[in-house]
PyMOL commands that place a pseudoatom at each C-alpha (Angstrom):
pseudoatom trace, name=CA, resn=UNK, resi=1, chain=A, elem=C, hetatm=0, pos=[0.141, 0.490, 0.018]
pseudoatom trace, name=CA, resn=UNK, resi=2, chain=A, elem=C, hetatm=0, pos=[2.995, 2.390, 0.681]
pseudoatom trace, name=CA, resn=UNK, resi=3, chain=A, elem=C, hetatm=0, pos=[4.407, 1.671, -2.400]
pseudoatom trace, name=CA, resn=UNK, resi=4, chain=A, elem=C, hetatm=0, pos=[1.514, 2.112, -4.268]
pseudoatom trace, name=CA, resn=UNK, resi=5, chain=A, elem=C, hetatm=0, pos=[1.010, 5.905, -2.557]
pseudoatom trace, name=CA, resn=UNK, resi=6, chain=A, elem=C, hetatm=0, pos=[4.497, 6.938, -3.525]
pseudoatom trace, name=CA, resn=UNK, resi=7, chain=A, elem=C, hetatm=0, pos=[3.727, 5.666, -6.905]
pseudoatom trace, name=CA, resn=UNK, resi=8, chain=A, elem=C, hetatm=0, pos=[0.503, 7.261, -7.325]
pseudoatom trace, name=CA, resn=UNK, resi=9, chain=A, elem=C, hetatm=0, pos=[1.561, 10.915, -5.523]
pseudoatom trace, name=CA, resn=UNK, resi=10, chain=A, elem=C, hetatm=0, pos=[4.981, 10.777, -7.871]
pseudoatom trace, name=CA, resn=UNK, resi=11, chain=A, elem=C, hetatm=0, pos=[2.949, 10.021, -11.086]
pseudoatom trace, name=CA, resn=UNK, resi=12, chain=A, elem=C, hetatm=0, pos=[0.888, 13.084, -9.835]
pseudoatom trace, name=CA, resn=UNK, resi=13, chain=A, elem=C, hetatm=0, pos=[4.074, 15.762, -8.966]
pseudoatom trace, name=CA, resn=UNK, resi=14, chain=A, elem=C, hetatm=0, pos=[4.891, 14.383, -12.278]
pseudoatom trace, name=CA, resn=UNK, resi=15, chain=A, elem=C, hetatm=0, pos=[2.148, 15.198, -14.319]
pseudoatom trace, name=CA, resn=UNK, resi=16, chain=A, elem=C, hetatm=0, pos=[1.775, 18.469, -12.304]
pseudoatom trace, name=CA, resn=UNK, resi=17, chain=A, elem=C, hetatm=0, pos=[5.319, 19.327, -13.003]
pseudoatom trace, name=CA, resn=UNK, resi=18, chain=A, elem=C, hetatm=0, pos=[4.600, 18.832, -17.064]
pseudoatom trace, name=CA, resn=UNK, resi=19, chain=A, elem=C, hetatm=0, pos=[1.138, 20.591, -17.291]
pseudoatom trace, name=CA, resn=UNK, resi=20, chain=A, elem=C, hetatm=0, pos=[2.725, 23.906, -15.115]
pseudoatom trace, name=CA, resn=UNK, resi=21, chain=A, elem=C, hetatm=0, pos=[6.535, 23.801, -16.316]
pseudoatom trace, name=CA, resn=UNK, resi=22, chain=A, elem=C, hetatm=0, pos=[6.282, 22.972, -19.854]
pseudoatom trace, name=CA, resn=UNK, resi=23, chain=A, elem=C, hetatm=0, pos=[8.987, 25.156, -20.469]
pseudoatom trace, name=CA, resn=UNK, resi=24, chain=A, elem=C, hetatm=0, pos=[11.107, 23.021, -17.711]
pseudoatom trace, name=CA, resn=UNK, resi=25, chain=A, elem=C, hetatm=0, pos=[10.575, 20.107, -19.555]
pseudoatom trace, name=CA, resn=UNK, resi=26, chain=A, elem=C, hetatm=0, pos=[11.409, 21.679, -22.811]
pseudoatom trace, name=CA, resn=UNK, resi=27, chain=A, elem=C, hetatm=0, pos=[14.812, 22.458, -21.314]
pseudoatom trace, name=CA, resn=UNK, resi=28, chain=A, elem=C, hetatm=0, pos=[15.506, 18.826, -20.456]
pseudoatom trace, name=CA, resn=UNK, resi=29, chain=A, elem=C, hetatm=0, pos=[14.424, 17.269, -23.328]
pseudoatom trace, name=CA, resn=UNK, resi=30, chain=A, elem=C, hetatm=0, pos=[14.962, 19.941, -26.032]
pseudoatom trace, name=CA, resn=UNK, resi=31, chain=A, elem=C, hetatm=0, pos=[12.472, 22.019, -28.043]
pseudoatom trace, name=CA, resn=UNK, resi=32, chain=A, elem=C, hetatm=0, pos=[9.663, 20.241, -29.941]
pseudoatom trace, name=CA, resn=UNK, resi=33, chain=A, elem=C, hetatm=0, pos=[10.319, 19.488, -33.855]
pseudoatom trace, name=CA, resn=UNK, resi=34, chain=A, elem=C, hetatm=0, pos=[9.032, 21.927, -36.030]
pseudoatom trace, name=CA, resn=UNK, resi=35, chain=A, elem=C, hetatm=0, pos=[5.346, 21.768, -36.724]
pseudoatom trace, name=CA, resn=UNK, resi=36, chain=A, elem=C, hetatm=0, pos=[4.548, 19.408, -33.744]
pseudoatom trace, name=CA, resn=UNK, resi=37, chain=A, elem=C, hetatm=0, pos=[2.193, 22.122, -32.005]
pseudoatom trace, name=CA, resn=UNK, resi=38, chain=A, elem=C, hetatm=0, pos=[-1.049, 20.082, -31.015]
pseudoatom trace, name=CA, resn=UNK, resi=39, chain=A, elem=C, hetatm=0, pos=[-3.800, 19.687, -33.731]
pseudoatom trace, name=CA, resn=UNK, resi=40, chain=A, elem=C, hetatm=0, pos=[-1.667, 21.738, -36.337]
pseudoatom trace, name=CA, resn=UNK, resi=41, chain=A, elem=C, hetatm=0, pos=[-0.759, 19.054, -38.485]
pseudoatom trace, name=CA, resn=UNK, resi=42, chain=A, elem=C, hetatm=0, pos=[-0.349, 20.955, -42.194]
pseudoatom trace, name=CA, resn=UNK, resi=43, chain=A, elem=C, hetatm=0, pos=[3.447, 22.104, -42.242]
pseudoatom trace, name=CA, resn=UNK, resi=44, chain=A, elem=C, hetatm=0, pos=[3.782, 25.791, -42.750]
pseudoatom trace, name=CA, resn=UNK, resi=45, chain=A, elem=C, hetatm=0, pos=[4.656, 27.841, -45.535]
pseudoatom trace, name=CA, resn=UNK, resi=46, chain=A, elem=C, hetatm=0, pos=[6.936, 30.788, -44.669]
pseudoatom trace, name=CA, resn=UNK, resi=47, chain=A, elem=C, hetatm=0, pos=[6.333, 33.724, -47.418]
pseudoatom trace, name=CA, resn=UNK, resi=48, chain=A, elem=C, hetatm=0, pos=[8.327, 36.432, -46.353]
pseudoatom trace, name=CA, resn=UNK, resi=49, chain=A, elem=C, hetatm=0, pos=[11.615, 37.161, -48.460]
pseudoatom trace, name=CA, resn=UNK, resi=50, chain=A, elem=C, hetatm=0, pos=[14.969, 35.493, -47.148]
pseudoatom trace, name=CA, resn=UNK, resi=51, chain=A, elem=C, hetatm=0, pos=[16.049, 37.905, -44.628]
pseudoatom trace, name=CA, resn=UNK, resi=52, chain=A, elem=C, hetatm=0, pos=[19.651, 39.155, -45.463]
pseudoatom trace, name=CA, resn=UNK, resi=53, chain=A, elem=C, hetatm=0, pos=[22.821, 37.803, -43.853]
pseudoatom trace, name=CA, resn=UNK, resi=54, chain=A, elem=C, hetatm=0, pos=[24.625, 40.622, -41.801]
pseudoatom trace, name=CA, resn=UNK, resi=55, chain=A, elem=C, hetatm=0, pos=[27.274, 42.030, -42.820]
pseudoatom trace, name=CA, resn=UNK, resi=56, chain=A, elem=C, hetatm=0, pos=[30.640, 41.026, -40.746]
pseudoatom trace, name=CA, resn=UNK, resi=57, chain=A, elem=C, hetatm=0, pos=[32.857, 43.747, -40.702]
pseudoatom trace, name=CA, resn=UNK, resi=58, chain=A, elem=C, hetatm=0, pos=[37.043, 42.301, -39.492]
pseudoatom trace, name=CA, resn=UNK, resi=59, chain=A, elem=C, hetatm=0, pos=[37.768, 43.828, -36.529]
pseudoatom trace, name=CA, resn=UNK, resi=60, chain=A, elem=C, hetatm=0, pos=[40.730, 45.876, -36.533]
pseudoatom trace, name=CA, resn=UNK, resi=61, chain=A, elem=C, hetatm=0, pos=[43.086, 46.159, -33.391]
pseudoatom trace, name=CA, resn=UNK, resi=62, chain=A, elem=C, hetatm=0, pos=[42.742, 49.280, -31.653]
pseudoatom trace, name=CA, resn=UNK, resi=63, chain=A, elem=C, hetatm=0, pos=[45.438, 51.973, -32.543]
pseudoatom trace, name=CA, resn=UNK, resi=64, chain=A, elem=C, hetatm=0, pos=[48.609, 51.390, -30.273]
pseudoatom trace, name=CA, resn=UNK, resi=65, chain=A, elem=C, hetatm=0, pos=[49.045, 54.747, -27.638]
pseudoatom trace, name=CA, resn=UNK, resi=66, chain=A, elem=C, hetatm=0, pos=[53.020, 56.141, -27.983]
pseudoatom trace, name=CA, resn=UNK, resi=67, chain=A, elem=C, hetatm=0, pos=[55.166, 54.847, -25.383]
pseudoatom trace, name=CA, resn=UNK, resi=68, chain=A, elem=C, hetatm=0, pos=[56.410, 57.973, -22.819]
pseudoatom trace, name=CA, resn=UNK, resi=69, chain=A, elem=C, hetatm=0, pos=[59.553, 57.712, -22.602]
pseudoatom trace, name=CA, resn=UNK, resi=70, chain=A, elem=C, hetatm=0, pos=[60.300, 57.123, -18.576]
pseudoatom trace, name=CA, resn=UNK, resi=71, chain=A, elem=C, hetatm=0, pos=[57.365, 55.367, -18.554]
pseudoatom trace, name=CA, resn=UNK, resi=72, chain=A, elem=C, hetatm=0, pos=[56.686, 51.701, -17.154]
pseudoatom trace, name=CA, resn=UNK, resi=73, chain=A, elem=C, hetatm=0, pos=[55.953, 50.600, -20.947]
pseudoatom trace, name=CA, resn=UNK, resi=74, chain=A, elem=C, hetatm=0, pos=[59.125, 52.481, -21.887]
pseudoatom trace, name=CA, resn=UNK, resi=75, chain=A, elem=C, hetatm=0, pos=[61.187, 49.835, -19.177]
pseudoatom trace, name=CA, resn=UNK, resi=76, chain=A, elem=C, hetatm=0, pos=[59.053, 46.903, -20.907]
pseudoatom trace, name=CA, resn=UNK, resi=77, chain=A, elem=C, hetatm=0, pos=[59.458, 47.356, -24.621]
pseudoatom trace, name=CA, resn=UNK, resi=78, chain=A, elem=C, hetatm=0, pos=[63.100, 47.097, -24.969]
pseudoatom trace, name=CA, resn=UNK, resi=79, chain=A, elem=C, hetatm=0, pos=[62.545, 43.261, -23.963]
pseudoatom trace, name=CA, resn=UNK, resi=80, chain=A, elem=C, hetatm=0, pos=[60.229, 42.349, -26.948]
pseudoatom trace, name=CA, resn=UNK, resi=81, chain=A, elem=C, hetatm=0, pos=[62.743, 44.399, -29.330]
pseudoatom trace, name=CA, resn=UNK, resi=82, chain=A, elem=C, hetatm=0, pos=[65.766, 42.390, -28.086]
pseudoatom trace, name=CA, resn=UNK, resi=83, chain=A, elem=C, hetatm=0, pos=[65.527, 38.643, -27.540]
pseudoatom trace, name=CA, resn=UNK, resi=84, chain=A, elem=C, hetatm=0, pos=[67.101, 37.689, -24.520]
pseudoatom trace, name=CA, resn=UNK, resi=85, chain=A, elem=C, hetatm=0, pos=[67.835, 41.285, -22.920]
pseudoatom trace, name=CA, resn=UNK, resi=86, chain=A, elem=C, hetatm=0, pos=[66.613, 40.052, -19.563]
pseudoatom trace, name=CA, resn=UNK, resi=87, chain=A, elem=C, hetatm=0, pos=[69.656, 38.245, -19.344]
pseudoatom trace, name=CA, resn=UNK, resi=88, chain=A, elem=C, hetatm=0, pos=[71.825, 40.320, -20.505]
pseudoatom trace, name=CA, resn=UNK, resi=89, chain=A, elem=C, hetatm=0, pos=[74.400, 41.786, -17.307]
pseudoatom trace, name=CA, resn=UNK, resi=90, chain=A, elem=C, hetatm=0, pos=[74.924, 45.296, -18.613]
pseudoatom trace, name=CA, resn=UNK, resi=91, chain=A, elem=C, hetatm=0, pos=[70.623, 45.129, -18.377]
pseudoatom trace, name=CA, resn=UNK, resi=92, chain=A, elem=C, hetatm=0, pos=[70.464, 44.690, -14.524]
pseudoatom trace, name=CA, resn=UNK, resi=93, chain=A, elem=C, hetatm=0, pos=[70.259, 48.555, -13.877]
pseudoatom trace, name=CA, resn=UNK, resi=94, chain=A, elem=C, hetatm=0, pos=[66.730, 47.941, -15.331]
pseudoatom trace, name=CA, resn=UNK, resi=95, chain=A, elem=C, hetatm=0, pos=[66.060, 45.596, -12.608]
pseudoatom trace, name=CA, resn=UNK, resi=96, chain=A, elem=C, hetatm=0, pos=[65.644, 45.470, -8.567]
pseudoatom trace, name=CA, resn=UNK, resi=97, chain=A, elem=C, hetatm=0, pos=[64.806, 42.427, -5.993]
pseudoatom trace, name=CA, resn=UNK, resi=98, chain=A, elem=C, hetatm=0, pos=[63.747, 39.598, -6.397]
pseudoatom trace, name=CA, resn=UNK, resi=99, chain=A, elem=C, hetatm=0, pos=[64.220, 39.488, -10.079]
pseudoatom trace, name=CA, resn=UNK, resi=100, chain=A, elem=C, hetatm=0, pos=[67.425, 40.653, -9.749]
pseudoatom trace, name=CA, resn=UNK, resi=101, chain=A, elem=C, hetatm=0, pos=[68.737, 38.579, -7.423]
pseudoatom trace, name=CA, resn=UNK, resi=102, chain=A, elem=C, hetatm=0, pos=[67.896, 35.537, -9.529]
pseudoatom trace, name=CA, resn=UNK, resi=103, chain=A, elem=C, hetatm=0, pos=[69.210, 37.136, -12.285]
pseudoatom trace, name=CA, resn=UNK, resi=104, chain=A, elem=C, hetatm=0, pos=[72.201, 37.685, -10.802]
pseudoatom trace, name=CA, resn=UNK, resi=105, chain=A, elem=C, hetatm=0, pos=[72.340, 33.917, -9.171]
pseudoatom trace, name=CA, resn=UNK, resi=106, chain=A, elem=C, hetatm=0, pos=[71.528, 32.615, -12.994]
pseudoatom trace, name=CA, resn=UNK, resi=107, chain=A, elem=C, hetatm=0, pos=[74.386, 34.505, -14.263]
pseudoatom trace, name=CA, resn=UNK, resi=108, chain=A, elem=C, hetatm=0, pos=[76.886, 33.159, -11.831]
pseudoatom trace, name=CA, resn=UNK, resi=109, chain=A, elem=C, hetatm=0, pos=[75.475, 29.623, -12.564]
pseudoatom trace, name=CA, resn=UNK, resi=110, chain=A, elem=C, hetatm=0, pos=[76.189, 30.460, -16.191]
pseudoatom trace, name=CA, resn=UNK, resi=111, chain=A, elem=C, hetatm=0, pos=[79.750, 31.756, -15.424]
pseudoatom trace, name=CA, resn=UNK, resi=112, chain=A, elem=C, hetatm=0, pos=[80.332, 28.543, -13.088]
pseudoatom trace, name=CA, resn=UNK, resi=113, chain=A, elem=C, hetatm=0, pos=[79.990, 26.305, -15.942]
pseudoatom trace, name=CA, resn=UNK, resi=114, chain=A, elem=C, hetatm=0, pos=[77.401, 24.612, -14.393]
pseudoatom trace, name=CA, resn=UNK, resi=115, chain=A, elem=C, hetatm=0, pos=[74.582, 25.190, -17.162]
pseudoatom trace, name=CA, resn=UNK, resi=116, chain=A, elem=C, hetatm=0, pos=[71.603, 27.748, -17.596]
pseudoatom trace, name=CA, resn=UNK, resi=117, chain=A, elem=C, hetatm=0, pos=[69.230, 27.828, -15.129]
pseudoatom trace, name=CA, resn=UNK, resi=118, chain=A, elem=C, hetatm=0, pos=[66.951, 30.730, -17.047]
pseudoatom trace, name=CA, resn=UNK, resi=119, chain=A, elem=C, hetatm=0, pos=[65.082, 30.274, -20.515]
pseudoatom trace, name=CA, resn=UNK, resi=120, chain=A, elem=C, hetatm=0, pos=[66.485, 33.044, -22.749]
pseudoatom trace, name=CA, resn=UNK, resi=121, chain=A, elem=C, hetatm=0, pos=[63.137, 33.695, -24.133]
pseudoatom trace, name=CA, resn=UNK, resi=122, chain=A, elem=C, hetatm=0, pos=[61.577, 34.567, -20.468]
pseudoatom trace, name=CA, resn=UNK, resi=123, chain=A, elem=C, hetatm=0, pos=[59.994, 37.648, -21.855]
pseudoatom trace, name=CA, resn=UNK, resi=124, chain=A, elem=C, hetatm=0, pos=[58.457, 35.704, -24.372]
pseudoatom trace, name=CA, resn=UNK, resi=125, chain=A, elem=C, hetatm=0, pos=[56.670, 33.177, -22.413]
pseudoatom trace, name=CA, resn=UNK, resi=126, chain=A, elem=C, hetatm=0, pos=[59.351, 30.579, -23.395]
pseudoatom trace, name=CA, resn=UNK, resi=127, chain=A, elem=C, hetatm=0, pos=[58.498, 30.692, -27.340]
pseudoatom trace, name=CA, resn=UNK, resi=128, chain=A, elem=C, hetatm=0, pos=[60.421, 30.926, -29.701]
pseudoatom trace, name=CA, resn=UNK, resi=129, chain=A, elem=C, hetatm=0, pos=[60.928, 33.782, -31.165]
pseudoatom trace, name=CA, resn=UNK, resi=130, chain=A, elem=C, hetatm=0, pos=[58.736, 35.220, -34.302]
pseudoatom trace, name=CA, resn=UNK, resi=131, chain=A, elem=C, hetatm=0, pos=[59.380, 38.876, -34.573]
pseudoatom trace, name=CA, resn=UNK, resi=132, chain=A, elem=C, hetatm=0, pos=[57.060, 38.940, -37.242]
pseudoatom trace, name=CA, resn=UNK, resi=133, chain=A, elem=C, hetatm=0, pos=[54.368, 37.741, -35.288]
pseudoatom trace, name=CA, resn=UNK, resi=134, chain=A, elem=C, hetatm=0, pos=[54.557, 39.466, -32.323]
pseudoatom trace, name=CA, resn=UNK, resi=135, chain=A, elem=C, hetatm=0, pos=[55.494, 42.557, -33.303]
pseudoatom trace, name=CA, resn=UNK, resi=136, chain=A, elem=C, hetatm=0, pos=[51.517, 42.443, -35.263]
pseudoatom trace, name=CA, resn=UNK, resi=137, chain=A, elem=C, hetatm=0, pos=[50.156, 41.070, -32.045]
pseudoatom trace, name=CA, resn=UNK, resi=138, chain=A, elem=C, hetatm=0, pos=[52.077, 42.663, -29.177]
pseudoatom trace, name=CA, resn=UNK, resi=139, chain=A, elem=C, hetatm=0, pos=[49.374, 45.052, -26.888]
pseudoatom trace, name=CA, resn=UNK, resi=140, chain=A, elem=C, hetatm=0, pos=[50.086, 46.566, -23.758]
pseudoatom trace, name=CA, resn=UNK, resi=141, chain=A, elem=C, hetatm=0, pos=[48.398, 47.991, -21.207]
pseudoatom trace, name=CA, resn=UNK, resi=142, chain=A, elem=C, hetatm=0, pos=[49.969, 49.798, -18.032]
pseudoatom trace, name=CA, resn=UNK, resi=143, chain=A, elem=C, hetatm=0, pos=[48.647, 50.669, -14.643]
pseudoatom trace, name=CA, resn=UNK, resi=144, chain=A, elem=C, hetatm=0, pos=[50.682, 52.951, -12.121]
pseudoatom trace, name=CA, resn=UNK, resi=145, chain=A, elem=C, hetatm=0, pos=[50.027, 52.953, -8.634]
pseudoatom trace, name=CA, resn=UNK, resi=146, chain=A, elem=C, hetatm=0, pos=[51.672, 55.535, -6.621]
pseudoatom trace, name=CA, resn=UNK, resi=147, chain=A, elem=C, hetatm=0, pos=[55.324, 54.154, -7.029]
pseudoatom trace, name=CA, resn=UNK, resi=148, chain=A, elem=C, hetatm=0, pos=[54.389, 50.749, -8.025]
pseudoatom trace, name=CA, resn=UNK, resi=149, chain=A, elem=C, hetatm=0, pos=[53.324, 49.996, -11.607]
pseudoatom trace, name=CA, resn=UNK, resi=150, chain=A, elem=C, hetatm=0, pos=[52.488, 46.853, -14.074]
pseudoatom trace, name=CA, resn=UNK, resi=151, chain=A, elem=C, hetatm=0, pos=[52.529, 46.525, -17.343]
pseudoatom trace, name=CA, resn=UNK, resi=152, chain=A, elem=C, hetatm=0, pos=[50.380, 43.537, -18.952]
pseudoatom trace, name=CA, resn=UNK, resi=153, chain=A, elem=C, hetatm=0, pos=[51.783, 42.395, -22.098]
pseudoatom trace, name=CA, resn=UNK, resi=154, chain=A, elem=C, hetatm=0, pos=[50.092, 39.987, -24.458]
pseudoatom trace, name=CA, resn=UNK, resi=155, chain=A, elem=C, hetatm=0, pos=[50.906, 38.544, -28.111]
pseudoatom trace, name=CA, resn=UNK, resi=156, chain=A, elem=C, hetatm=0, pos=[50.150, 35.577, -30.128]
pseudoatom trace, name=CA, resn=UNK, resi=157, chain=A, elem=C, hetatm=0, pos=[52.722, 33.348, -31.646]
pseudoatom trace, name=CA, resn=UNK, resi=158, chain=A, elem=C, hetatm=0, pos=[51.664, 30.492, -33.688]
pseudoatom trace, name=CA, resn=UNK, resi=159, chain=A, elem=C, hetatm=0, pos=[47.771, 30.828, -33.006]
pseudoatom trace, name=CA, resn=UNK, resi=160, chain=A, elem=C, hetatm=0, pos=[48.884, 30.543, -29.224]
pseudoatom trace, name=CA, resn=UNK, resi=161, chain=A, elem=C, hetatm=0, pos=[48.376, 33.397, -26.822]
pseudoatom trace, name=CA, resn=UNK, resi=162, chain=A, elem=C, hetatm=0, pos=[50.512, 34.849, -24.390]
pseudoatom trace, name=CA, resn=UNK, resi=163, chain=A, elem=C, hetatm=0, pos=[49.941, 36.812, -21.081]
pseudoatom trace, name=CA, resn=UNK, resi=164, chain=A, elem=C, hetatm=0, pos=[52.468, 38.561, -18.917]
pseudoatom trace, name=CA, resn=UNK, resi=165, chain=A, elem=C, hetatm=0, pos=[52.653, 40.703, -16.430]
pseudoatom trace, name=CA, resn=UNK, resi=166, chain=A, elem=C, hetatm=0, pos=[56.010, 42.695, -15.388]
pseudoatom trace, name=CA, resn=UNK, resi=167, chain=A, elem=C, hetatm=0, pos=[56.274, 44.729, -12.082]
pseudoatom trace, name=CA, resn=UNK, resi=168, chain=A, elem=C, hetatm=0, pos=[57.575, 47.734, -11.604]
pseudoatom trace, name=CA, resn=UNK, resi=169, chain=A, elem=C, hetatm=0, pos=[58.678, 49.942, -8.644]
pseudoatom trace, name=CA, resn=UNK, resi=170, chain=A, elem=C, hetatm=0, pos=[59.897, 53.429, -8.961]
pseudoatom trace, name=CA, resn=UNK, resi=171, chain=A, elem=C, hetatm=0, pos=[63.366, 53.748, -7.177]
pseudoatom trace, name=CA, resn=UNK, resi=172, chain=A, elem=C, hetatm=0, pos=[65.187, 57.490, -7.754]
pseudoatom trace, name=CA, resn=UNK, resi=173, chain=A, elem=C, hetatm=0, pos=[62.799, 58.703, -10.016]
pseudoatom trace, name=CA, resn=UNK, resi=174, chain=A, elem=C, hetatm=0, pos=[63.262, 55.693, -12.426]
pseudoatom trace, name=CA, resn=UNK, resi=175, chain=A, elem=C, hetatm=0, pos=[60.937, 52.260, -13.181]
pseudoatom trace, name=CA, resn=UNK, resi=176, chain=A, elem=C, hetatm=0, pos=[62.766, 49.138, -12.140]
pseudoatom trace, name=CA, resn=UNK, resi=177, chain=A, elem=C, hetatm=0, pos=[61.311, 45.944, -12.936]
pseudoatom trace, name=CA, resn=UNK, resi=178, chain=A, elem=C, hetatm=0, pos=[60.509, 43.868, -9.514]
pseudoatom trace, name=CA, resn=UNK, resi=179, chain=A, elem=C, hetatm=0, pos=[59.022, 40.353, -11.322]
pseudoatom trace, name=CA, resn=UNK, resi=180, chain=A, elem=C, hetatm=0, pos=[58.128, 38.965, -14.335]
pseudoatom trace, name=CA, resn=UNK, resi=181, chain=A, elem=C, hetatm=0, pos=[55.040, 36.951, -14.193]
pseudoatom trace, name=CA, resn=UNK, resi=182, chain=A, elem=C, hetatm=0, pos=[53.723, 34.494, -17.071]
pseudoatom trace, name=CA, resn=UNK, resi=183, chain=A, elem=C, hetatm=0, pos=[50.063, 34.126, -16.631]
pseudoatom trace, name=CA, resn=UNK, resi=184, chain=A, elem=C, hetatm=0, pos=[49.508, 31.551, -19.290]
pseudoatom trace, name=CA, resn=UNK, resi=185, chain=A, elem=C, hetatm=0, pos=[52.329, 29.433, -18.656]
pseudoatom trace, name=CA, resn=UNK, resi=186, chain=A, elem=C, hetatm=0, pos=[51.812, 30.439, -14.507]
pseudoatom trace, name=CA, resn=UNK, resi=187, chain=A, elem=C, hetatm=0, pos=[55.352, 30.551, -13.251]
pseudoatom trace, name=CA, resn=UNK, resi=188, chain=A, elem=C, hetatm=0, pos=[57.356, 33.775, -12.127]
pseudoatom trace, name=CA, resn=UNK, resi=189, chain=A, elem=C, hetatm=0, pos=[60.691, 34.533, -12.282]
pseudoatom trace, name=CA, resn=UNK, resi=190, chain=A, elem=C, hetatm=0, pos=[60.765, 35.549, -8.477]
pseudoatom trace, name=CA, resn=UNK, resi=191, chain=A, elem=C, hetatm=0, pos=[59.997, 31.604, -7.847]
pseudoatom trace, name=CA, resn=UNK, resi=192, chain=A, elem=C, hetatm=0, pos=[63.212, 30.773, -9.973]
pseudoatom trace, name=CA, resn=UNK, resi=193, chain=A, elem=C, hetatm=0, pos=[65.887, 28.955, -7.909]
pseudoatom trace, name=CA, resn=UNK, resi=194, chain=A, elem=C, hetatm=0, pos=[68.980, 29.716, -9.666]
pseudoatom trace, name=CA, resn=UNK, resi=195, chain=A, elem=C, hetatm=0, pos=[71.568, 27.561, -7.449]
for i in range(1, 195): cmd.bond("trace and resi %d" % i, "trace and resi %d" % (i + 1))
show_as sticks, trace
zoom trace
């Protein structure tokens, strides 16, 4: 008897849901086939002219804003014009800790003959250098908050999007790189242990 009551109640609730919640049933089972409305057996003919396809225009990238001398972007831009510049000891003047310490330890490891610690294409998210692709797709966004700044760099190489974030601090009136993070590769220069 109990089983019968449960069966009747569940059938009634399903029937009530079907009657009151046609949209929810439609969501579960999909939309009905065309011309499946009750009582309408004859196919409908559409006598309106076909709608014209909307014109699709290719989107053009936003114009690139000029880089202001002395800005955080001006400090970051050379790393995309010269491959491996971040590993050049003569460029260490553009870095502060923690990035500077990691780069100095990488130099010491290389000089000792024990090998390389860092990829020479770190600014390129460790991908092979394709100057044409990078020049075409490179975009930067700069955000300054007092003596700290972030420059987000995005580019596309071989169909893959890359995004890096450069962290900078103002020291003695000049912007210095404190860290480099890959948003796409999920790594940070400051996390490397070059020992």
